[in-house]
N, C-alpha and C positions, 0 to 999 in steps of 0.2 A: 395653728391655733386660731380660733375664731376671734374677730375683732371685739374690742370692749364695747358694750352698749353704753348709751348715754346715761348719765347719773339721774336717778329718779328720786325726787323729794329729799335730797341730801342724805339718803340712807346708804348709798353705795359710794365707797371711797376707793381710790387706787391704792394698791399695795405698796409697801415700802420697797424701794429699789435695793437690790443686792449690791454690796460693795464691789467695785471693779478691781481693786488691787488684790493680789493673791495672799497677802499677809493679814488681811482683816478688812473691816468696813464699818459702817455705821450700825449695822445690825449683825448680831452674832449668828453664826451658822446654826447653832443649836436651836434657835427659835424656829427654824424651818420655814421662813417667809418665802413665798414663791417669787420667781423672777419675772420682771416685766420687760418686754421688748422696748428698747429706747428708740429705734428707728422704724417708725410706722411706714415710711415711704418704701424702705427696702423690703419690708414684709409684703407689701402689695406687688412689688416688682417680681419677686421670685417665690416659689412655694417654700413653706417652712421645712427645715430638715431636722430640727430638734424640738423637743417638747419641754415644757416647764416642769420643774421638780414638784412632785406631789406634796402638798402640805400635810403635816403630820396629823392634823385633825380629820383628814379624809381617810377612812379605812373601810375595809370590806367585812372584817370579822372582829369580834371582841378580843380574840387572842392577838391579833395584830396590834391593837391599841395597847394591850398589856405588855407586849414585847418592847415597847418604847422604853420601859423601865425594867431593870432586872429585879423582879419581885421575889426571886428565889434567894437572893443574897441577904445578908444580915445588915442591920443598921437602919437608920432613917433615910428615906428617899423623898425627893420632891416630885410634884406632879408635872408631867411634860407639857400640859396645856394650861397651867395656871402659874402666875408669878409667885415669888416667895412671900410677898406681902398679903396675898389673898389666901393662899393655902400653904401652911408651913409644912416642912418635912415631917414625915411620920413613918410608921412601920408598914410592912408590906400588906398585912391584912386590911388595915384601914385605907391604904392607898388603893387597893383593889376595889373596895366598896365605893370609894370616891369616883373612880373611873367608870364603874358600872352605872351608878345612880345619877351622877351629874352629867358626865360627858356622853356616855354611850346611849342613854335613854332619851336624851334631848337631842334629836338629830333630824336631818332632812335627807331623805333617800332619793337617789336619782340613778337609774340604770345599774342597780346593784351596789352603788357606792354610798356610804353613809357619811354625810358632812356633820361631824359632831360639833358641839358648841365649843368655842375657843375663847380663852381669857387672856391670851398673850397680847402684848402691846404691838399689834399688827396694823393699827389704823392711824392715819394722820389726825391730828386734833385741829379743830376750828379755832381761829384766833379770837372770835367773838364769844367763846364759851367761857363760863365761869369754871372755877376749880372743881366744884361738885358735878357740874354737867359734863365737864371734860373727863372726869373719872368714870362717870357712867357710860359715856360714849366709847371710852377706851377699852372697856372690858369685854362683855359678852358679844360675840359676833360669829358669823359663819363664813367659810371660804367657799366660793362658788367652784363647783367641779368642772365647769366649762370654761369660764373666762378668768377665774382666780380673783375676782373682786371680793371684798368683804362687805357683808350686809348684817345689820344688827338684829333685825327681827326675823322670826321664823316665817311668818306669813309673807313678809316681803321677799324672802328667799324663794318661797314657793311660787310667787308671782313672777319673780325674776327668771326662774327656770322655765316657766310656761312661755315666756317671751322667747327664750332660746329655742324651745321646741317649735313655736310658730314660725321662727325664722329659719328653721332647718339646722340650727347649730346644736346638734345633739351629741357631738363627739367630745369626750372629755379631753382636757388639755394635757393629759399625761397618759402613760400606759400603765395599766394595773388590773388586778382582778385575779380570782383563783384559777381561772382557766386560760389566763393570758400569759404568754411567755415574754421574755425580755424583748424590747422593741428593736426594730431594724429598719432599714430604709429600702424602699422599693426602687426599681431601676429608674422610675420617672422622677425620683426625688421626693416623693411624698412619704410622710411618716405613716407606718401601719403597725398594727398589733397582730399577734398570732394567737388564735383561739383553737382549742383542741376539743373535739367532740367525737365520741365513739372511736377513739384511737386515730383520728384523722385531723391533721393540722391544716388550718386555712388562715391566710393573711387577710386582714380587713383594712381597707382604706378608710381615711377619715370620713365621717358622716355615712358609714355603711348602712345605717338604718333608714336613711332617706335617699331613695334612688334619684330624686331630682337634683341632688348635690353631686353625686359621684358616679352615677350610672350603674353601680354595683349595689346589691341589696343582700342583706343577711339579717334574718329575724331569729333571735334566740328563742322566742316563744314557740317556734315551729319545730322544736326538737322532737316532740311526740309524733308529729306528722312525718318527719323524716324516718323515724324508727319504724312506724307502721308500714310505710312504703318499702323500706328495706326488708322487713319480714315477709311481705307479700312477694317480693322478688325472690327471696331465698326459698320460699315454698315452690315457686314456679321452676327454680333451678333444679329442684329434685326430680322434676318431671322429665326434662330434656335439657341437654347442654351440648355445645355452648349456646347461650341465649344472646340474641342481639337486642340490647335494651337501649333506650334513648331517654335522656333527660333534656327535654325540649327547651327549657329555660334554665340554663346553668347558673347564671349569676356568678357566685364565687366558686361553683363547681363542687361544693361539699358533698352533695348527694351522690353524684356520679363517682367521686373519689372513694366514698364509703363502699359503694358497690364493688368497685375494682379491688379495693384493698382487702376486703373481708371474704368476698366470694371467689376471688382469684380467677382461675381458668374456666370457671363455670359460666362466666359472662363476658361478652364483648361490649364494652361501654362506649357510647357516643354521647358527648356533652356538647350541646349546641347553645349558642346565644348570638343575637344580632349585634350586640354592642362590642366595639373594638376594645374598650376598657375591660369588659368582662372576659374577653378572650385572652388578653394578656394576663389577667389575674388568674384565670384557670390554668394556664400554662405554668405560671410561677408556683401555684399550689401543687401541681403535678410534680415539679422538681422538689418541692418541700416534703412530699410524701414518698419520694423515690419511685415514682410512677412515670413510665416513659410515654411521651406523646407520640402517637403514630405519625411517622414521617419525620420525626426528630432524631437527634443523634442517639445511638444506643449506649448503654452504660458500659463502663470499662470491664474487661474480663480479667481473669487471674493470670498468673505468669504463663508464658508460652501459649497464650490463647486458649487454654483449656485446663481444667483441673485447678489445682491450687486453691487459694482462699480468695474468693471474689469479695471485694469490699463493698461496692455499691451496685449490685445487680438489681435491675428494676423488678419490683414486685409484680407488676402487671403493666399493661399498656392501655391507654385511653385515646380515643379519637376525638379531637376537638374541631368543631366545625363552626363557621361563622355564616349563617344565613337565616332567613326567616323560618320560623317553626313550621308553617304550612308548606313551605317549599321542600324542606328535607323530609317531611312525612309523606309528601306526594312522590318523591323520587325513590325512596328506599323502603323496603318492608322491614318490620321489626316484630319481635316477640313480646316485648314489654315497652310500653310508652307511658311516661309520666308527664302530665301537664300541670304546671304550677305557675301560671302567669300572675301578674300583679293585678288582681281583680277577678273578673269572670273569664271562663275558658270556653264560652260558647262559640267564639270565632275560630277555634282550632279543632272542634270535634269532627267535622266532616273530613278534614285531612287525616286525622288520626285513624278513623275507621276505614279509610280508603285502602291502605296497604298493610294493616296489621294482620298478622298470620292467624290462621284458624286456631282456636283454643288459646290464643294469646291473651294478655291482660293489659287493660288501660286503667290507669289511676288518674283521677281528676281532683285537684285541690282548688276550691273556690274560696276566695277571701273577701268577696263583696257581701259581707254579712248584712249591710244596711238594706240591700234589696232582698236578700234571702230571708231575713228575719222580719219582714213586713214593715220596714221603716221608710222605704221608698217604693211605693206600690207601682208607680208609673215605670220605674226602671225594671221592676220584676216582670211586668207585662211586656216591656220592650225586649228584654234579653231572653227571657225564658218562656214567654207566651202563656203565662199562668196568672190567674187571679187568686190572691190569697189575702187573708186578714191576720191580725195578731191574735193568736190563740194560746192556750196553756201548753200545747204541744208544738210550739212554733219551730223548735229545732228539728224534730222529726219531719215536720212539714217541709222545712228547707231541704233536708236530705232527699225527700221524695220528689221535690221540684227539680233538683239537679239530675236525679236518675231518670226522670221522665224526659228531660232534654237530651240526655245521653242516649236513651232508647230510641228517640226519634231520629237522631243523627245516625245511629247504627242501622235503623230500618231503611233509611234512604240509600244505604250501600248494600241492601239485601243481606243484612246480618242481624242476628239477635244478641241478647246479652243475658248473662246470669250474674246477679249481684252477689259479690263475695263479701263485701264489707261496706258499711256506710257509717261514718262517724261525724258528728256535728258538735264541736266544742265552741268556746266563746269567740274565737277569732278565725276559725276556718271550718269548712265542710269538706271532708274527704270521702270520695266514692271510688271503690275498686270493683271493676266488672271484668268478667271473662267474655270473650268474643266467640259467638257461635255462628259459623258461616252457613248461609242458605236462606232462601225466601221463606221456608216454613218456620225457621227459627225467628225470622224477623216478624212474621205474622203472630207467633206466640207472644213475643215481647210487646207488640203493638196492642194486643188484646188486654194487657195489664195496665194500660193507660186509661184511667177512669176519672170521672168527676167525684168530688167529695162533698157530701151534704153535711153542713155544720150548723148547729143551733146556736144562735147568738145569746140565748138566755141561759141555758144549762150546760152548754158546750158538749152536748152529745154529738156524735159523729158516726157516719157510715158511708161507705162507697156506694155511689149511685149505680144501680143495675140498669141495663138497657131496657127502655120501655116503662120504667117506674117513675112516678112523680116524686118530687123532693120531700113532700110532707109524708108520703107513704113509706119512704125509706127510713126516716129517723125513728128510733125506738121510743123517743119521748113524746109527750102529748102537749108540748108547749104551743104548737101551732093552733090547737083548738081552744086552750084555756086562756091564752094571752092575745090581746088585740095586736094587729099589725103583722108584719112579715118577720118571722123569727128564723127561718131557714135560709141559708146561703149555699150556693154552689161554687166550690173552689176547685181550682185545677185547670186542666187535667194533670193528675198526679200518678206516680207509680204506685200500684196497688199490690205488688208482689212482695216477697220477703226481702229483708234488708241484709241478711247475713247467711253465710254458709258455715254450718257448724264444724264440719270436717276441716275446712280451710282455716278456720280460726284456731282449731286445735294444733294444726301444723305450724301456724304463726307463733303460738305460745312456745312450742318446742324450739323454734328458731330464735325467739327472744331469750330463752334460757341458754341456748347454745352460745349466743354471742353476748351474754352478760348484759342484756338490756333490762335492768331492774326497774326502770322508770315506767315502762309501759306494760309490765306483766300484770299489775292489778287491773288496768284498763282492758286488756285482752281477756282476762278471766271474767270480767263483768260482761263483755260482749258474748262470750260463750254461754253464760247463764241466760243472757237476754235472747240469744238465738234459740235456745232450748226451752225458754220460758220456765226456768227453774231457779231455785235459790242456790247460793254458793255452797250451803251445807249439803244439799243433795248432790251437787257436782262433786264435792270432795268424797262423799261416800260412794258415788257411782263410778268415778274414775280417779282413784288416788294416784295412780302412776302419772297421770297427766298433770295434776297440780304440782307434784313434786319434781317434775321435769324428767321423768324416766324416758329412755329412748324408744321404748316399744309401746304401741297402742293396740288394744284388742277390740275396741268398739268403733272402728272406722267404717265398717261395712254399711251400717244403717245410718251413718251420720252424713253421708253425701260427700265422700272424698273424691275430688276430681284430680288427685295426684297419686303418685306411687308412694306407698308407705313401707316402712321397714317392719316386716312381720317374720317371725320365726327365723331370724338370722339372715334374711334375704338382703343382699347388698344391692344398692342402686346401680342400675346400668347392666345387671346380669341378663335381663331379658332382651334389651335393645342396646345396641352399641351407642356410644356417645355421639351426639349430633344428629341422630336419626329421628325424623319426625314421626308422629303418631300415624298409624295407618287409618284407613277409612273405617275399618271394623272397630278399632279401639275408640275412635271418635263417636261412632254410633252407639257403642255400649255406654259411653259417658253420658250421652244425651238421654238414652233410655233410663239410666239411673237417676238423672235429674227429674225426669217426669214421675218416677215412682216415689220421689220424696215430696211431691206437692202436698200430700196430706200432713206433713210434719212442719208446716209453716208456723211461725210464731204469730201471735195476735198483732194486729196493726194498732199503732198508737198506744198511748199510756194516759193515766190519770194522775194529776198532782194531788197529793194527800192534803196539802194546805189549801189548795183551791176549793176543795169540796168539804172543808171542815165545817162543823155545825156550831153555830154561835151558842155560847153558854155551856159547851161540853168540852171536856178534856180528851183529846184524841189519844189512842194508844201509840206506843212507839212503832216506828216503821217496821222493824224486824218482827215485832209481835203481830202487827197487822198483816204482814205477809203470811205468817203462820196461820192466822185466823182465816184468811181467804183460801189458803191451801186446804185447811180442814173442811171448808165448806164445799170442796170439790172443784175448785177452779184452778187453772194453770196460772202461775204468778211468778214474777221475777222483778228485780230492780232494773233500772235502765240508766245508761250512761248519759242520756240526753238531759236528765233532771235528777239531782240528788234526792228529791222528795217524790219522784215519779214512781208509779207502779204499773207494770205491763201485765195485763191479765185478759183472759177471754171472757170475763164477766161483763155484763152490760153496766151502764152507768147507774141504773136503778138498783141492780144487785150490789154494785160496789158501795153505794150509799147505805143500803140496808145493813151490810156487814159493818160498815163504819159506825152507824148509829147503834148497833147492838153492843159493840164493845167500847163505846165512848161513855165516860163517866160525867154526870152533871157537875158543874162547878160548885153549886150550893147543894149540900147533902143533908143538912139538918133543918128542923122546923124554925129555928131562930133566924135563919137567913144568913148565917155566917158562911163564908166561902172557904173551902179547903184548898182549892187549887189556885184561883186568882183572887186578888183583893177586889171586893165590890166597890164600885164608885157610885155614891148616892147623890 
């Protein structure tokens, strides 16, 4: 448990100590007051082995708060967070409204836990306070989820939690949560909690969200990233198996364990990390999921060594290695490599492309959003060798910056890339590419690295062609009508497509097969974006895909670089398991990719709110997509921006359609406004 911080402005008081005797104490156990450690010296000498009991005012769901009282029973009941003199006993329907409106709505949230307001006598009184002041100080307060102190004001509690975050004390002083199992003790004596994601259990050490504290790191917000990577690996596993895949930065090992647990014999997983604490954690998590570590003891067999009922036969085996990520990628070849360092991955790209097999896949996750989203321009130039500015399409700009860096690293190893997937969300940028071996493929990829010409005034953009001037490339006329320099050259960036439609369709099938409901809407949006069409057109064009049917009939023209199940064909019927693709098959795949160059989606998107017209009410986004489609343009939504529109129309054409279907705010001669209230 984290040490108690210093008292600030007499707002934070130490909790009442729990009675030491077994038959009672100064405070009744029903009050639920937390326990305070009495020997601070002993706590510093050895790691804690127990956690304090969670106060009843800290809950994760409203149902948990209502379960403190039996609301289904008859008779009057008292509030568990209010004394009798403040809230008298009442019937269940009135007590339920009281818990919802007073305690549950007035809360402070921290890492999924809600600290509801508490009116119990949990605070010490000051001797110099009068009776009225003491009564006010005694009542409403919050219990800190980290250090269990009581704070009266909500704003002070928010500031108090920020100080905990700045100090790295972000681990709650108890085990709890909907995805957390009962606590246990690690072999080192530390207290940990067990979290379950996609059917995989992982134990988390204290301060797991701050690697500076525990060397291990787990981010709950990266769940979508882990599921996208899993689906891409599942698609590659349909091509050839067994796959040799590497999670270069294992941390808790949850990603590699998910691969081994759900894909079973189709993958040979290697989880690597350079930290000794992470290696111990990964091995413990393997035992927790009944997965054998290569080189470790095998699971028990049934009676007489065969047959019988085996109780704990390992599901799969995982190789755990402790070395630098660059070293292991230089030493061994892999079919699938996932890079997810803490920050940028540019230092590991050369080693990743050195030994990756032909037609293998490399997925790169970059979390240095400050440099990719144009908040630290000097870091962007230093790491990625690109010059960018903050634009309305900054997320797609970040994805193209990462792909350009990946393409240059591949070209140095005489290899080219085909981008299968590029996703940029609030806290990460994920790029998944297929490796194409050969100098000719490297040259083709290098030709797609171009400068981008961006207008600072109207935000028109176009890729600079060789030999053209910046002002001649832009479709706008701002350089002639406005004084000064309006055009900037950004990049070099990746100018090719960001998605492979057939690969995304197979990812959607994998998400349906493994019950990944969270990312299915995202993958559907990516499919629409890759085809530059609306979801309505996608449903009418391929209903079997949207509803998760196992067969697809439109994979020939969509650029599938994998084997598909068509007309009852079973995977592995043509080639035996483990056999690599022949040169003829690889050449046919490359030819198919070249034929699909004309089906590329338009680059970049326009934000509807950015180009809104003052004094005009814009149409709804779905209606505007319909208007653009009726005007003869390809159009779709984009996952980069909820108000963004990806279309092959120019900015001038985009604005003309927007102006045509926008309604003036003031519609009558008297000057009264129908949409917005006029300010005179």
